[in-house]
C-alpha positions in Angstrom: 0.0 0.0 0.0 2.7 2.5 1.0 5.0 1.4 -1.9 2.4 2.5 -4.4 -0.1 4.8 -2.6 -2.8 6.8 -4.4 -1.5 10.1 -5.8 -4.9 11.8 -6.1 -6.6 10.8 -2.9 -6.0 10.7 0.8 -6.3 7.3 2.5 -6.2 5.4 5.7 -4.9 1.9 6.4 -6.6 -0.3 9.0 -5.1 -3.8 9.7 -7.0 -6.4 11.5 -4.8 -9.0 13.1 -6.7 -12.2 13.6 -4.7 -13.6 16.5 -1.4 -14.1 14.6 1.4 -16.0 16.4 4.3 -14.0 15.0 5.6 -10.5 15.4 3.3 -8.9 12.8 1.6 -6.5 15.2 4.9 -5.3 16.7 6.4 -4.9 13.3 3.4 -2.8 12.1 3.5 -0.5 15.1 7.2 0.0 14.7 7.5 0.5 11.0 4.1 1.9 10.2 2.9 3.9 13.2 0.3 5.7 11.0 -1.5 2.4 10.5 -4.5 1.7 12.8 -4.1 -1.9 14.1 -6.9 -3.9 15.7 -5.5 -6.9 17.5 -7.8 -9.8 18.0 -7.3 -12.5 20.6 -9.4 -14.9 18.4 -9.4 -15.8 14.7 -12.8 -14.5 13.6 -12.4 -15.4 10.0 -12.2 -13.1 7.0 -15.7 -11.6 6.9 -16.0 -10.7 10.6 -12.4 -9.2 10.7 -13.1 -7.1 7.6 -16.3 -5.8 9.2 -14.3 -4.7 12.2 -12.1 -2.5 10.0 -15.1 -1.2 8.0 -16.9 0.0 11.1 -14.0 2.2 12.2 -13.1 3.4 8.7 -14.0 6.9 7.5 -13.4 7.1 3.8 -16.0 7.6 1.0 -14.7 4.4 -0.5 -13.8 1.2 1.2 -11.3 -1.3 -0.1 -10.6 -4.9 1.1 -7.1 -6.2 0.6 -5.8 -9.6 1.6 -2.4 -9.8 3.3 -1.0 -11.9 0.4 -1.4 -9.2 -2.2 0.8 -6.8 -4.0 -0.4 -3.6 -5.6 1.1 -2.0 -8.7 1.6 1.7 -9.3 -1.6 3.4 -10.2 -3.9 0.6 -9.1 -5.7 2.5 -6.3 -6.1 5.7 -8.4 -7.5 3.8 -11.3 -10.2 2.0 -9.2 -11.3 5.1 -7.4 -11.2 7.2 -10.6 -13.7 4.7 -12.1 -16.1 5.1 -9.2 -15.7 8.9 -9.3 -16.6 8.9 -13.0 -19.5 6.4 -12.7 -21.8 7.3 -9.8 -24.1 4.4 -10.7 -21.4 1.8 -10.0 -21.3 0.7 -6.4 -18.5 -1.8 -6.5 -15.4 -2.3 -8.8 -12.7 -4.9 -8.8 -9.4 -5.5 -10.6 -8.1 -8.5 -12.3 -6.0 -10.8 -10.2 -2.6 -12.1 -11.3 -2.1 -15.3 -9.3 1.3 -16.3 -8.1 0.0 -19.0 -5.9 0.8 -22.7 -5.4 -1.6 -24.7 -7.6 -1.1 -28.4 -7.9 -0.1 -29.4 -11.4 -1.9 -32.7 -11.1 -5.0 -32.5 -13.3 -7.4 -34.9 -15.0 -7.4 -33.5 -18.5 -10.7 -35.0 -19.7 -12.8 -34.2 -16.7 -11.2 -30.7 -16.4 -12.3 -30.0 -20.0 -15.8 -31.3 -19.3 -16.1 -29.0 -16.3 -14.8 -26.0 -18.2 -17.4 -26.7 -21.0 -20.2 -26.8 -18.4 -19.0 -23.5 -17.0 -19.0 -21.9 -20.5 -22.5 -23.1 -21.2 -24.2 -22.3 -17.8 -22.0 -19.9 -16.0 -21.1 -16.7 -17.8 -19.3 -14.3 -15.5 -16.4 -11.9 -15.6 -13.8 -14.5 -16.0 -15.0 -15.5 -19.4 -14.4 -12.1 -20.8 -10.8 -11.6 -22.0 -11.1 -8.0 -23.2 -9.3 -5.2 -21.4 -12.3 -2.8 -21.3 -14.3 -2.2 -18.1 -17.0 -4.9 -18.0 -20.3 -5.0 -16.0 -20.5 -8.3 -14.2 -23.0 -10.2 -12.1 -20.5 -10.8 -9.3 -16.9 -10.6 -8.4 -14.5 -12.9 -6.6 -11.2 -11.9 -5.2 -9.3 -9.2 -3.4 -8.8 -5.5 -4.0 -12.5 -4.7 -4.2 -13.4 -1.0 -3.8 -17.0 -0.1 -2.8 -18.6 3.3 -2.3 -19.9 3.6 1.2 -23.4 4.6 0.1 -23.8 1.2 -1.4 -23.1 -0.6 1.9 -25.0 -1.1 5.1 -23.9 1.2 7.9 -22.3 -1.6 10.0 -21.9 -4.4 7.5 -19.4 -4.9 4.6 -19.4 -8.7 4.4 -22.1 -11.1 5.6 -20.7 -13.2 8.4 -22.2 -16.5 7.4 -18.9 -18.0 6.3 -15.6 -18.3 8.1 -13.6 -18.3 4.8 -14.5 -17.8 1.2 -17.6 -16.7 -0.7 -18.1 -13.4 1.2 -17.9 -11.4 -2.0 -21.0 -13.1 -3.4 -23.3 -11.8 -0.7 -21.7 -8.4 -0.9 -22.4 -8.1 -4.6 -26.0 -9.2 -4.0 -26.6 -6.4 -1.5 -24.9 -3.8 -3.7 -27.0 -4.7 -6.7 -30.1 -4.8 -4.5 -29.5 -1.1 -3.7 -29.6 -0.3 -7.4 -25.9 -0.1 -8.1 -24.0 -1.9 -10.8 -20.8 -3.9 -10.4 -17.8 -3.6 -12.7 -14.5 -5.3 -13.3 -11.5 -3.5 -14.7 -9.4 -6.0 -16.6 -6.6 -3.5 -17.2 -6.0 -3.0 -13.5 -4.0 -5.8 -12.0 -3.5 -7.0 -8.4 -1.0 -9.7 -7.8 -2.5 -12.2 -5.4 -0.1 -14.7 -4.0 -2.9 -17.0 -2.9 -2.7 -20.1 -0.8 0.1 -18.8 1.3 -1.6 -20.3 4.4 -2.0 -23.7 2.7 1.7 -24.0 2.0 2.4 -24.3 5.7 1.2 -27.8 6.0 -1.1 -30.4 4.5 -3.5 -30.0 7.4 -4.0 -26.3 6.7 -4.3 -27.0 3.0 -7.0 -29.6 3.6 -9.2 -27.5 5.9 -9.0 -24.4 3.8 -9.5 -26.1 0.5 -12.4 -28.2 1.9 -14.4 -25.1 2.9 -13.6 -23.4 -0.4 -14.9 -26.3 -2.4 -18.1 -26.7 -0.3 -18.7 -22.9 -0.5 -18.4 -23.0 -4.2 -21.0 -25.7 -4.7 -23.4 -23.9 -2.3 -23.2 -20.7 -4.3 -23.4 -22.5 -7.6 -26.6 -24.0 -6.4 -28.1 -20.6 -5.6 -27.1 -19.2 -9.0 -27.6 -22.1 -11.4 -29.9 -24.6 -9.6 -29.5 -27.8 -7.7 -28.9 -30.1 -10.7 -26.2 -27.9 -12.3 -24.4 -27.7 -8.9 -24.7 -31.5 -8.3 -23.4 -32.3 -11.8 -20.4 -30.0 -11.2 -19.8 -31.5 -7.7 -19.9 -35.0 -9.2 -17.3 -34.1 -11.8 -15.1 -32.6 -9.1 -15.5 -35.7 -7.0 -14.6 -37.9 -9.9 -11.6 -35.8 -10.9 -10.2 -35.6 -7.4 -10.6 -39.4 -7.0 -8.8 -40.1 -10.3 -6.0 -37.8 -9.5 -5.6 -38.6 -5.8 -4.8 -42.4 -6.2 -1.6 -42.1 -8.3 -0.6 -39.0 -6.4 -0.9 -40.9 -3.1 1.2 -43.8 -4.5 3.9 -41.4 -5.7 3.9 -39.6 -2.3 4.4 -43.0 -0.6 7.3 -43.8 -2.8 8.9 -40.3 -3.1 7.6 -38.1 -0.2 7.8 -34.3 -0.6 6.1 -31.4 1.1 4.8 -29.9 -2.2 3.2 -33.2 -3.2 1.8 -33.7 0.3 0.0 -30.3 0.2 -1.3 -31.1 -3.3 -2.6 -34.5 -2.1 -4.3 -32.8 0.8 -6.0 -30.3 -1.5 -7.4 -33.0 -3.7 -8.6 -35.0 -0.7 -10.4 -31.8 0.4 -12.0 -31.4 -3.0 -13.3 -35.0 -2.6 -14.7 -34.3 0.9 -16.2 -30.9 0.0 -17.9 -32.3 -3.1 -19.1 -35.4 -1.2 -20.6 -33.4 1.6 -22.4 -31.1 -0.8 -23.8 -34.1 -2.7 -24.9 -36.2 0.3 -25.2 -33.7 3.2 -26.5 -30.7 1.3 -26.9 -27.2 2.4 -27.9 -27.9 6.0 -24.4 -29.2 6.9 -22.7 -26.1 5.6 -23.0 -24.1 8.8 -21.5 -26.9 10.8 -18.7 -27.2 8.3 -17.8 -23.6 8.8 -17.9 -24.0 12.6 -15.6 -27.0 12.4 -13.0 -25.1 10.3 -13.2 -22.1 12.5 -12.6 -24.3 15.6 -9.7 -26.0 13.9 -7.8 -22.8 13.1 -8.4 -21.4 16.5 -7.3 -24.6 18.3 -4.2 -24.8 16.2 -3.5 -21.1 16.8 -3.8 -21.5 20.6 -1.5 -24.5 20.6 1.0 -22.9 18.3 1.3 -26.1 16.3 2.9 -25.9 12.8 1.8 -29.3 11.5 -1.5 -30.4 13.0 -2.6 -33.9 12.6 
């Protein structure tokens, strides 16, 4: 943020520390005394922590930014300029350039089938490859900028999930207030995603499981139960096909990278299975279990939970 600050606008930075176990808070207070730091003694998850910051913020526009992101010069000015020039737009987001760890183990045929289903049934911002501003039905990701008038006074994200999917409910509320939502493909934010998952297979499993489950739940809302179930079935089949040879290779030639990849594929299997056979009702319990896991591990200061 301070490496490439906006040149046209004043800004404030609010950091919510969700009970980190390192020297993050001390470092922030020493190196960036102008930053307002809210230090939690519990990991409340992404949505609740973001709301903490939103409620004490004062700007006309509010931006969410994950800790594993890098901004380029001009990013903030471009996003705010667009909102200034288009008063009917309530929310705008950049493109994301991923530098994350993504397992290279894919089932080619099933991946192509899943992509084809997405193209037929799910037309969103990611299918548009142009560099011009595009109105979209919803946005995923980080670096979202919203005008305060499009938000509730004390609510930025709905707090029904511990991780993932918060943007979906945000966009629904913004659109319900009569505002449009845009994506700026020419504005890039580098998102070094999955940083947490690299720490251990256990972290990778829990985070990826909830991400998969959330995706199927939201797909059901948008496209109907049968589309969501078909996609979940394809994900389950793909994960099963990929996991077996990956597990054999890990037994013969163990590696941290492969262990994390295997954990993520197991999580895809579990998340898809739970959606198919446990449905929406179990989703709340799944979020509670993941929240409890991360807080128990945090309190124990264990690097590699079993």
